[in-house]
C-alpha positions in Angstrom: 0.0 0.0 0.0 1.6 3.2 -1.1 -0.4 5.6 0.9 1.3 8.5 -0.9 -0.5 7.2 -4.0 -3.7 5.6 -2.8 -4.3 8.0 0.1 -2.1 11.0 -0.3 -1.0 10.9 -4.3 3.2 12.3 -5.9 3.1 13.0 -7.8 1.8 10.9 -9.1 3.4 13.4 -6.8 3.6 11.5 -8.0 3.6 13.1 -5.1 4.4 11.9 -5.9 5.2 12.2 -5.0 4.3 14.3 -3.3 5.0 15.2 -3.5 6.1 13.4 -2.4 6.9 13.5 -3.9 10.4 15.3 -4.5 10.5 18.8 -5.8 8.0 18.8 -8.7 9.2 22.1 -9.9 12.5 20.6 -10.9 11.3 17.2 -11.9 8.3 17.9 -14.1 9.0 21.2 -15.9 10.9 22.3 -18.9 13.2 25.2 -18.2 14.7 27.0 -21.1 18.5 26.5 -21.4 21.4 28.0 -23.2 24.8 26.6 -24.1 26.0 28.1 -20.8 23.4 27.2 -18.2 25.1 28.9 -15.3 25.4 32.2 -17.2 21.7 32.0 -18.1 20.8 31.6 -14.4 22.8 34.7 -13.6 21.0 36.6 -16.4 17.6 35.5 -15.3 18.0 36.6 -11.8 20.2 39.7 -12.3 17.1 41.9 -12.7 16.1 41.1 -9.1 19.3 42.6 -7.7 18.8 46.1 -9.0 16.4 48.9 -8.3 14.3 50.5 -11.0 17.0 53.1 -11.5 19.4 50.4 -12.5 21.6 50.8 -9.4 22.6 47.9 -7.3 20.3 47.5 -4.3 21.2 46.5 -0.8 20.1 42.9 -0.3 17.7 42.9 2.6 17.9 39.1 3.2 14.8 37.0 3.5 13.0 39.6 5.7 12.9 42.0 2.8 11.1 39.5 0.6 8.7 37.9 3.0 5.8 39.2 0.9 7.1 37.4 -2.2 7.9 34.3 -0.3 4.4 34.3 1.3 2.8 34.7 -2.1 4.7 31.8 -3.6 3.9 29.7 -0.6 0.2 30.6 -0.9 0.2 29.8 -4.6 1.7 26.4 -4.0 -0.9 25.7 -1.3 -3.7 26.5 -3.7 -2.0 24.1 -6.2 -2.1 21.3 -3.6 -5.8 21.7 -2.9 -7.3 20.1 -6.1 -4.6 17.4 -6.0 -5.6 16.5 -2.4 -9.2 16.4 -3.4 -8.5 14.2 -6.4 -6.6 11.8 -4.1 -9.6 11.6 -1.7 -12.1 10.6 -4.4 -10.9 7.0 -4.9 -11.4 6.3 -1.2 -14.9 7.8 -1.4 -15.7 5.8 -4.5 -14.4 2.6 -2.8 -16.8 3.2 0.1 -19.6 3.2 -2.5 -18.5 -0.1 -3.9 -17.5 0.9 -7.4 -15.7 -1.5 -9.6 -11.9 -1.5 -9.9 -12.3 -0.8 -13.6 -13.9 2.5 -12.5 -11.0 3.1 -10.2 -8.6 2.5 -13.0 -10.5 4.9 -15.2 -10.4 7.6 -12.5 -6.6 7.0 -12.0 -6.0 8.9 -15.3 -6.7 12.0 -13.2 -3.1 11.6 -11.8 -1.4 11.6 -15.2 -1.2 15.4 -16.0 1.6 16.2 -13.6 3.6 13.4 -15.3 2.8 14.7 -18.8 3.2 18.4 -18.4 6.5 18.3 -20.2 4.3 18.1 -23.4 2.9 21.6 -23.0 5.5 23.3 -20.7 7.3 24.8 -23.6 4.1 26.5 -24.7 3.6 28.0 -21.2 7.2 29.3 -21.3 7.0 30.8 -24.8 3.5 32.2 -25.3 2.3 35.1 -23.2 0.9 38.6 -23.2 3.8 41.1 -22.7 1.6 43.9 -21.3 0.1 41.5 -18.6 3.1 39.6 -17.6 4.8 36.4 -18.8 3.7 34.2 -15.9 0.4 36.0 -15.0 -0.7 35.4 -18.6 -1.1 31.7 -17.6 -1.4 31.9 -13.8 -4.5 34.1 -13.7 -6.7 32.3 -16.3 -5.8 28.8 -15.0 -6.6 29.8 -11.4 -9.9 31.4 -12.5 -10.8 28.1 -14.3 -9.8 26.1 -11.2 -12.1 28.2 -9.1 -15.0 27.9 -11.6 -14.6 24.1 -11.9 -14.7 23.9 -8.1 -17.9 25.9 -8.0 -19.4 23.7 -10.7 -18.4 20.6 -8.7 -19.8 22.1 -5.5 -23.3 22.1 -7.1 -23.0 18.7 -9.0 -20.7 16.5 -7.0 -23.4 15.1 -4.7 -25.3 14.0 -7.7 -22.2 12.6 -9.4 -21.3 10.5 -6.3 -24.9 9.4 -5.5 -25.4 5.7 -5.6 -29.0 5.2 -6.7 -30.6 1.7 -6.8 -29.0 -0.1 -9.7 -26.8 2.8 -10.7 -23.5 3.9 -9.1 -21.5 7.1 -9.2 -20.9 8.9 -12.5 -17.3 8.0 -12.8 -16.8 9.2 -16.3 -18.0 12.8 -15.5 -16.0 12.8 -12.2 -12.9 11.7 -14.1 -13.3 14.4 -16.8 -13.8 17.2 -14.3 -11.0 16.2 -11.9 -8.7 15.5 -14.9 -9.2 19.1 -15.9 -8.5 20.2 -12.3 -5.2 18.3 -12.4 -4.4 19.6 -15.8 -5.0 23.2 -14.7 -3.0 22.7 -11.5 -0.1 21.3 -13.5 -0.2 24.3 -15.8 -0.3 26.6 -12.8 2.7 24.8 -11.4 4.7 25.6 -14.6 3.8 29.3 -14.4 4.6 29.6 -10.7 7.9 27.7 -11.0 8.9 30.2 -13.7 7.7 33.2 -11.8 9.7 32.2 -8.7 12.9 32.6 -10.6 12.3 36.3 -11.1 10.1 37.1 -8.2 12.8 36.4 -5.6 16.3 37.9 -5.6 19.3 35.8 -6.5 20.3 35.3 -2.8 16.8 34.1 -1.9 15.8 32.1 -4.9 16.6 28.9 -3.1 13.5 29.5 -1.0 11.4 28.8 -4.1 11.9 25.0 -3.8 11.1 25.2 -0.1 7.8 27.0 -0.9 7.1 24.4 -3.5 7.5 21.4 -1.3 6.0 22.9 1.9 3.1 24.6 0.0 2.1 21.6 -2.0 2.3 19.3 1.0 0.2 21.7 3.1 -2.4 22.1 0.3 -2.5 18.3 -0.3 -3.0 17.8 3.5 -5.9 20.3 3.5 -7.6 18.8 0.5 -7.0 15.2 1.4 -6.3 14.3 5.1 -8.2 17.3 6.7 -11.1 17.0 4.4 -11.6 13.2 4.8 -11.4 13.7 8.6 -13.9 16.5 8.8 -16.2 14.8 6.2 -16.4 11.7 8.3 -19.3 11.5 10.7 -17.6 8.8 12.8 -14.4 10.9 13.2 -16.3 14.1 14.0 -18.6 12.4 16.5 -15.7 10.6 18.2 -13.2 13.5 18.5 -14.9 16.8 17.7 -18.5 16.7 18.9 -20.3 16.5 22.2 -23.5 15.3 20.5 -23.3 12.8 17.5 -24.8 13.6 14.1 -25.2 11.7 10.9 -22.9 13.8 8.8 -19.4 15.3 9.2 -18.7 18.9 10.0 -18.1 19.7 6.3 -19.4 18.1 3.1 -17.5 17.7 -0.2 -19.8 20.3 -1.8 -19.2 22.8 1.0 -15.4 22.2 0.8 -15.4 22.7 -3.0 -17.5 25.9 -2.7 -15.2 27.4 -0.1 -12.0 26.8 -2.1 -13.7 27.8 -5.3 -14.4 31.2 -3.8 -10.8 31.4 -2.4 -9.4 30.7 -5.8 -11.5 33.4 -7.5 -10.9 36.1 -4.9 -7.1 35.5 -4.5 -6.6 35.3 -8.2 -8.3 38.7 -8.7 -6.1 40.2 -6.0 -3.0 38.8 -7.7 -4.1 40.0 -11.1 -4.7 43.6 -9.9 -2.1 44.1 -7.1 1.0 42.0 -8.0 3.2 43.2 -10.8 5.8 41.1 -12.5 9.4 42.5 -12.8 9.1 45.3 -15.3 12.5 45.0 -16.9 12.9 46.3 -20.4 10.8 49.5 -19.8 11.9 53.1 -20.1 14.9 52.2 -22.3 16.5 49.7 -20.0 17.7 46.5 -21.5 15.4 43.6 -20.8 16.9 40.3 -19.7 15.8 37.7 -22.3 14.3 34.8 -20.4 13.4 32.4 -23.3 16.3 31.4 -25.4 14.6 28.6 -27.4 11.5 28.5 -29.5 8.8 25.9 -28.8 9.9 23.8 -31.8 13.5 23.9 -30.7 12.6 22.6 -27.3 10.6 19.7 -28.8 13.4 18.9 -31.2 15.9 18.9 -28.3 13.8 16.5 -26.4 13.6 14.1 -29.4 17.4 14.3 -29.9 17.9 13.3 -26.2 15.6 10.3 -26.4 17.4 9.0 -29.6 20.7 8.7 -27.7 21.3 4.9 -27.2 22.2 5.3 -23.5 19.2 7.5 -22.8 16.8 5.3 -24.8 17.9 2.2 -22.8 17.6 4.0 -19.5 14.2 5.3 -20.3 13.0 1.8 -21.3 14.2 0.5 -18.0 12.5 3.3 -16.1 9.2 2.7 -17.9 9.2 -1.0 -16.8 11.0 -1.0 -13.4 7.8 -0.3 -11.3 5.6 -3.1 -12.7 6.4 -5.3 -9.8 5.1 -2.7 -7.3 1.9 -1.8 -9.0 -0.5 -4.0 -7.1 0.9 -2.9 -3.7 1.1 0.8 -4.6 -2.3 1.2 -6.4 -4.7 -1.4 -4.9 -3.7 -2.1 -1.3 -5.2 1.1 0.2 -8.5 0.5 -1.6 -8.6 -3.1 -0.5 -8.2 -2.0 3.2 -11.1 0.4 2.7 -13.1 -2.5 1.2 -12.2 -4.6 4.2 -13.7 -2.0 6.5 -10.8 0.3 7.5 -12.2 3.9 7.8 -10.8 6.0 4.9 -10.1 8.9 7.3 -8.0 6.7 9.5 -5.9 5.6 6.5 -5.4 9.2 5.5 -4.4 10.2 9.0 -1.7 7.5 9.0 0.2 9.7 6.5 0.7 12.4 9.2 3.3 10.7 11.3 5.2 9.8 8.2 6.0 13.4 7.4 9.1 13.6 9.6 10.4 10.3 8.1 9.8 11.6 4.6 11.8 14.7 5.4 14.7 12.8 6.9 15.0 9.9 4.5 16.3 11.8 1.5 18.9 13.5 3.7 20.1 10.1 5.0 19.9 8.2 1.7 21.7 10.9 -0.2 24.9 10.1 1.7 24.9 6.7 0.0 23.9 8.0 -3.5 26.4 10.8 -3.7 29.1 8.6 -5.1 29.8 7.5 -8.7 27.3 4.5 -8.5 24.0 5.7 -7.1 22.0 3.0 -8.9 23.6 0.4 -6.7 21.2 1.7 -3.9 18.3 1.4 -6.3 19.3 -2.2 -7.1 19.7 -3.2 -3.5 16.4 -1.7 -2.4 14.4 -3.3 -5.2 13.9 -6.8 -3.7 13.0 -5.4 -0.3 10.2 -3.4 -1.9 8.9 -6.5 -3.6 8.8 -8.3 -0.3 7.0 -5.4 1.3 4.4 -5.7 -1.4 3.8 -9.3 -0.6 3.6 -8.3 3.1 0.8 -5.9 2.1 -1.2 -8.8 0.6 -0.9 -10.7 3.9 -2.0 -7.6 5.7 -5.1 -7.2 3.5 -5.9 -10.9 4.0 -5.5 -10.6 7.8 -7.5 -7.3 8.2 -11.1 -8.7 8.1 -10.4 -11.1 11.0 -9.3 -8.2 13.2 -12.4 -6.1 12.8 -14.3 -5.5 16.0 -17.6 -3.9 16.8 -15.9 -0.6 17.6 -13.5 -0.7 14.7 -9.9 -2.0 14.7 -7.6 -2.4 17.7 -4.8 0.1 18.2 -2.1 -2.6 17.5 -3.5 -3.1 14.1 -3.0 0.5 13.1 0.5 0.3 14.7 1.3 -2.6 12.3 -0.1 -0.7 9.3 2.0 2.3 10.3 5.2 0.2 10.7 4.6 -1.5 7.3 4.1 1.9 5.7 7.3 3.2 7.2 9.2 0.2 5.8 7.7 0.9 2.4 8.8 4.5 2.6 12.4 3.5 3.3 12.5 1.2 0.2 10.6 3.7 -1.9 12.8 6.7 -1.0 15.9 4.7 -1.5 15.0 4.0 -5.1 13.7 7.5 -5.7 16.7 9.3 -4.3 19.0 7.0 -6.2 17.2 7.7 -9.5 17.3 11.4 -8.9 21.0 11.3 -8.1 21.7 9.4 -11.3 19.6 11.8 -13.3 21.8 14.7 -12.0 25.0 12.7 -12.6 24.3 11.9 -16.3 22.4 15.0 -17.4 24.3 17.0 -19.9 25.1 20.4 -18.2 24.7 22.2 -21.5 20.9 21.4 -21.5 20.6 20.3 -17.9 17.0 21.6 -17.3 15.4 19.9 -20.3 17.5 16.7 -19.8 16.5 16.4 -16.1 12.8 17.1 -16.9 12.7 14.4 -19.5 14.2 11.8 -17.2 11.9 12.7 -14.3 8.9 12.6 -16.6 9.7 9.1 -17.8 10.2 8.1 -14.2 6.8 9.3 -13.3 5.1 7.7 -16.3 6.8 4.4 -15.3 4.7 4.5 -12.1 1.5 5.7 -13.6 0.8 3.2 -16.3 1.4 0.1 -14.2 -0.9 1.5 -11.4 -3.7 2.1 -13.9 -3.3 -1.4 -15.4 -3.2 -3.0 -11.9 -6.5 -1.4 -11.0 -8.0 -2.4 -14.3 -7.1 -6.0 -13.9 -8.4 -6.6 -10.4 -12.0 -7.4 -11.5 -11.1 -9.7 -14.5 -8.8 -11.7 -12.2 -11.4 -12.0 -9.4 -13.6 -15.1 -9.3 -17.1 -15.0 -7.6 -19.8 -17.5 -7.2 -23.5 -17.1 -6.5 -24.6 -19.0 -3.3 -28.2 -19.5 -2.5 -29.5 -19.2 -6.1 -29.1 -22.2 -8.3 -27.9 -21.6 -11.9 -26.9 -18.0 -11.3 -23.4 -16.5 -11.8 -21.6 -13.4 -10.6 -19.4 -12.6 -13.6 -20.8 -9.2 -14.3 -22.8 -6.5 -12.5 -25.9 -7.7 -14.4 -25.4 -11.3 -13.3 -24.7 -10.1 -9.8 -28.1 -8.3 -9.8 -29.9 -11.4 -11.0 -28.2 -13.5 -8.3 -29.4 -11.1 -5.6 -32.8 -10.9 -7.1 -33.1 -14.7 -6.9 -32.3 -14.6 -3.2 -28.6 -15.5 -3.6 -25.4 -13.7 -2.6 -22.2 -13.3 -4.5 -19.2 -14.6 -2.6 -15.6 -14.0 -3.7 -13.8 -17.3 -4.2 -10.5 -15.8 -5.5 -9.6 -12.2 -5.1 -7.8 -10.8 -8.1 -5.7 -8.6 -5.8 -3.9 -11.6 -4.4 -3.3 -13.0 -7.9 -1.9 -9.6 -8.9 0.3 -9.4 -5.9 2.0 -12.7 -6.7 2.2 -12.0 -10.5 3.7 -8.5 -9.8 6.2 -10.0 -7.4 7.3 -12.5 -10.0 7.5 -9.9 -12.8 9.5 -7.6 -10.5 11.8 -10.4 -9.5 12.3 -11.3 -13.2 13.0 -7.7 -14.0 15.5 -7.4 -11.1 17.4 -10.6 -12.2 17.5 -9.9 -16.0 17.4 -6.1 -16.2 18.5 -4.9 -12.9 22.2 -5.5 -13.6 21.8 -3.9 -17.0 20.6 -0.7 -15.3 23.6 -0.9 -13.0 25.9 -1.3 -16.0 24.7 2.1 -17.3 26.8 3.6 -14.6 29.9 2.3 -16.4 29.1 4.3 -19.6 31.5 7.2 -20.3 30.2 10.7 -19.8 30.3 11.2 -23.6 27.5 8.5 -24.0 25.1 10.9 -22.2 26.2 14.1 -24.0 23.7 15.5 -26.6 25.1 17.1 -29.7 23.3 20.4 -30.3 23.1 21.9 -33.8 23.9 25.5 -33.1 23.5 26.6 -36.7 
């Protein structure tokens, strides 16, 4: 059970990642580059070190830019809200007994952050000069986010309602939340770019801090806090003197509140916040974009065609197949077994300190010339943890009591989740270290973005496939009604109508867990060493030849 995917999401944040999820601003965005990346960075930020009269300003430190830092933090918090809400919907759907094919369909909602490389060059290159390069995208995307939330606040109860013989409208939910994720990804591109010029050169390092802290806080508000306050059981147990049938907030109320916040805050940013006005009154403007849209796409294609990169990308796209059942399905299976969804969400809270410390500790072992050795060593342990999750799901129904689950059960779940995080972060940090090691410094931003995008996609497609295959691999039989079957929803309805009940004889999740473990083991034996050998390639094998004519 990868709670960061099934309960908290990473990235896709991944949150990935989260996002989890690493720093999504570096991992999923195209930044324009020049033959001298370091000189460009200086040029991009030089304008923040001068006053409007062109004279050097006295750097005030972070205190002098608390307003800009606070604005960036707030924008990243807003970005995390729709992602957190999207991460909560699968748990709500699972409590309404939707099929796993429906869950697989909804999982496409988490793809935009992994695919934003496809339209990031457009966001960087196309804008209204008079309005501002970043505000040209930030303002309309946030207005649309607010409007979509207001629309959902009116319709979401109907979309989620389970009428007799008809479940939630998964197709419409997927379409709307996909648009929310797409807009949030586009807003992320704009905010990441704005951070480079909004902060001075000495304080630009706070941009990544605002990104990680803001997205995490927003995701927490939209996922963990919402699921807790929406749960009648949680509110009655911890927050109320007199029990009620509903939680303190509903999904429609939550969406309406944040829709209004998006519209009001975006209006204030559009009117009151000005982008750096370099280039006016005869001053030389610093040129931010140095590549056209087509040049950027051609550069990406030339990188992919390199033999070493093509091999590495192929391995990244297949490496996570063995973890897909554990990462994508386990959390939903626990909800199906009766574990309250808000309790699962709250288990992510004590993991935050561990998620902060793990990259710092693991980076000491990945800083050398062979970071993928850590990836290789952590791989089988993560496969074993996935099998352990299957045992945990099998064990869960037998521990359910009248008042819920005992405390020691949640302790075991938390411990297993912590072990999973250690293996996950070991592999993640090792991959990021290798990306930094091999990326051609001449085009480092684009190179890193491509590798990180492929890494994210390597987790998305196996998770969607794993969800899709649960139902076909599951065997059910109708007991109490002779001659009836339970192979489809229609057959299940006939079984119940005839007085029978459908009983699961073989859960497809357990089949998937074993198959995924075997696939992962095969990959580790046959392809794991091939990935390690990529570390022996000469630096020239990773260098991209750029046609400068």
